[in-house]
N, C-alpha and C positions, 0 to 999 in steps of 0.2 A: 530576445528576452534574457536578461541576466538574473540568476537566482542564487540564493544561499540556502544550504541544506543543513538542517540539524537532525540529530539522531540518524545520521546518514545511513548506517548499516552498510550494505553492499551497493547502495545507490540505484535502486529500481527507478527512481525519478530520472536520473541521468540516462539510463538505458532507454527510458521512454521518450525523453525530450531532446536528446541529441539529434535524432533524425528531423526534428522540427527546426533545427538551427539554433537552439537555445544553448547557453553556456553557463556553467557553474562558476561563480566567483570564489567560493570556498565550501568546504565540507566541515562537519563537526561530528566526530565519532570518537569514542573512548575505548571500545573493545578491541583487543589486539588483532584477532583474525580479520574482522571486517576492515580494519585499518590497512592490513596487508593487501587485501583485495583492492582497496581504493588506490593504494600507492602503485600497485601493479598495473591497473587499467588507466589510471588518471594521474600520472606522476607530476604533471604540470599544475595540478590544482591543489592549493594548500589545505591541509586539514587542521582546523583550529582546536581540535580536541574537545574538552569539556564545554558544553553549551552555556553553562552558567557564567563563564568568563567572557562571553562575547560582548556583552554590553559595556564591559570595562576596557575593551580594546580601542586603540586609536588608529585612525587612518584606514578603517575598513572601506573597501570599495562599495559604492552604492549598488543596491540591487533593486530589481523590479518586482521580485517575488521571493517570498520565504516559504520553504516547504519542510515538512517534517511529520513523522509519525512517532510522537513521544511514547514512552513505555506504557503498555496496556495492562500489565499484570494486575495493577491495583483496581482496575475497572472491570476486568473480565469476570464473568459469572463462574469461571472455573477457579478463581483465586479467592483470597480472603476478603476482597472488596473493601480495602481501607480507603480507597478513593484518593481525594486530595490530601488526606492525612498521611499518606505514604509518600516518601521522598521521590519515588519514581512517578507517582501520579502528579505530584506538585510541579513536575517539569512541564506540564501543560500550561501552567501559569507563567513559567519562564519563557515558553514559546511566545506568549502574549507580550511579555516584557521586551523581548527582542524585536517583535514587530513594532511595538510602540517607540523603541529607540531608533530603529533603522528606517521606519516608515516606508516600506516597499508598497507599491500600488496594490499588489495582490498577496494573499497567502493561501496555502493549501495545507490543511491539517488532517491527518488520518488517525483513526483509532477504532477499537472494537465496538460493536453495538451495545455492549454492557455499559458503556459510558452514559447511555441515555437513561439507565435506571439506577446508576450508582448513587447511593445516598438518597434514594427516592427522587432522582432527577436533579437534586440540588447541585451536585458537582458540575454537571454539564451546564446548568443555568449560571453557575459562578464563572465558568470558562467563557461562555457566550457573553455574559455581562462585561467581563474584562475586555474581550475583543471589541465589543461595542464602545466601551469607554475609551479605547485606544483610537477610535474614530472610524472603525470598519463597519461597512454594511455586510451582513452575513447570510449565507444560505448553507444548509446541510442536508444530506441525503444518504440513505443506506444504498450502496451499490454492491452487487454480487458479481464476482469475477467470471462466473460461468456464463454470463450474458455478454461477455466481451472477448470471447475467443479462446479461453483456456478451459480445460476440462476439470475445473475445481470449484466446488462450492465455497466461496470465500466472501462473506458479507462483512463489509466495513463501513463505518460512518466517515464520510468525506465532508469536511467543512471548508468552504471557500469564502474568502473575504476580499472585498475591494474597498480601498480607502475612500470613504465618503459616499458610497452609493451601493445600496443593497441590490438594486436591480441588475447590475452587472454580475454580481455574485450569483444571483438567482438564475440569470440567463445561462450560466455555465452548467449548472446541475439540472435544470428543468427545461422542458420543451415549452414553447409559447402557449400551447393549448392547456398545459397544466397550470400555468400562471394565471389563466383566465378562469380557473375553477373547474375546468372540464377534466377531471381526473378519473380515469377508468379503474375499475377494481383489478387488482393483481398486476402482473408484469406486462410490459408492452409485447403484444403478440408478434411484432415485427422483429423483435430481438432474437437473434440466433443463439440457442443454447449450445455451447461447446460441450460435447460429450465424449466419453472415452470408455473403451473396454481394454482389458489386457489379455493377450492370447500368446500361446507358445509359438515360437518360430522354429523352423526345422533344426536349427543347431542347439535347441534347448533354451535359448534366451527368451526374452519377451519383447513385445513392441506395443506401441500405442496405436489404436485404430480409431479414426474419426467415424462415429456411427450416427452422425446427424441425419443423413439421408435415410438410414435404416430406421431411425426413430420416427421420422416423418411418415414412413410407410406403415409403421405399426401403431402410430398415434400414441406412443408411450415414452415417458422420459425416465421413470423411476430406475434408480440404480446405475445410470449411465454417466454420472459425474462423480469424481473423486471427492471425498470429504476434505475438510479444511486442512491444509498443510500447516503444522505448528512447529515450534522450535524443537520438539521432541519426536517428530514424525519418523526419524530413523532409528529409534531406540527399540523398535520391535514390540511395543506395547499394543494393547487392544484398540487404542484410539488412533485414528489417522489412516491414510491411504495404505492399501496393501495391493500386491500383485498376485493374481492367480495364474499359476503355471501348471503344466502337466505333472510336475513333481510335488506340487503343493502350493502353499501360500508363503510369500516372502515379503519383507519390507521393501520399500522403494530404494533405489540407488540414488545418490545425490543428483546425477544427471537427469533422472526422471522428476525429481523435485524441481529442478530448474525449469524443465518443460512445463510443469504445472503452474509455475509462477510467470511464465512468459519470458524468462531470462534466456540468454544465449547458452547453448550447450557448453558445459565445462567452464562457465563463467567464473565459478568459485574454485576451480581446480588450479590454484595459484601456488607459488612456492610456500612450503610449510603447511599445506592443506592436509587435513585428515577428514575422513568421512564424518566424524562427529562434529568437527568445526563447521563443515559445509552444511550439515543438516540444520544446525542451530541458526546459522546465518541466513539460509534460504527461508526457513520457517518464520523468521522475524522480519522478512522483507515485505514489500508491497507487490501487488499484482501489476506487472508492467502494462498490460493492455488498458487497464482502468486508468492508470496515470497518463498514458498516451492520449486517451479520450478526453480527459480533463484538460490536458495541455492543448489539444487541438481546439477545444471549445474556447479556452482563454485566448488563443491566438486569433481565432475568428472574430472575437469581440474586440480585440485590440486593433484589428484591421478596419472595423466599421467606422 
């Protein structure tokens, strides 16, 4: 599978999909530090920069899939919620224009759950309508990273499109019994919740401990998952994950943020990195295990 990535960030999609044998034809990123991370890990893959220029380029290699998580700030309930009237929010429509121009078989688009209520749902309706007008059958679903092996509550809307056939898009995000109307209330009980506690190590540091079995024994989940990692999780404010140690409470280190996202340790510790730059890049990224799951589902459907 050959894919193109927009709003690439530090490329959680590539971390997730390279083990599947997939290859990126190009990235598209404009922020300086994420670009540095990309050039460090993937020097052979061109970075096209501004995604609004992609449709005007000539001789772009064909792709099977387009992936991206366009900026969420204008849709987030924590922001001013200007939606598609915000230039950042409008990049969701640019994503659709790229899909219409390049015509990949698949696309995967990620955003915050606030997209569903932005402008009373009209913004999301506009985006879906544009995707459908481009010829794609569409399915969308909220997935939480804590059910995919990382100890972080991270709910995101994942929209999958397949050119000309909604059934293939739906088969990626939904199990067959759900497509038949047999939808049980709540989460799938078979899904393992990845949970975490922080405890002091003998040398005064901290470590992550998998407490899944402990939670099973006690029949209790509350408080065992870190809250959502955001772009400001390292600023020490009241919002976001914290670590409890014998000496008190501290903010997470960048390497701990990487673990919570499913990224390799020190993945963002590249030349020119600072903690602040790493915090922002990690918080703006995607949960790797969720993207891996989506990729595996697409790959399975491609093989049918």
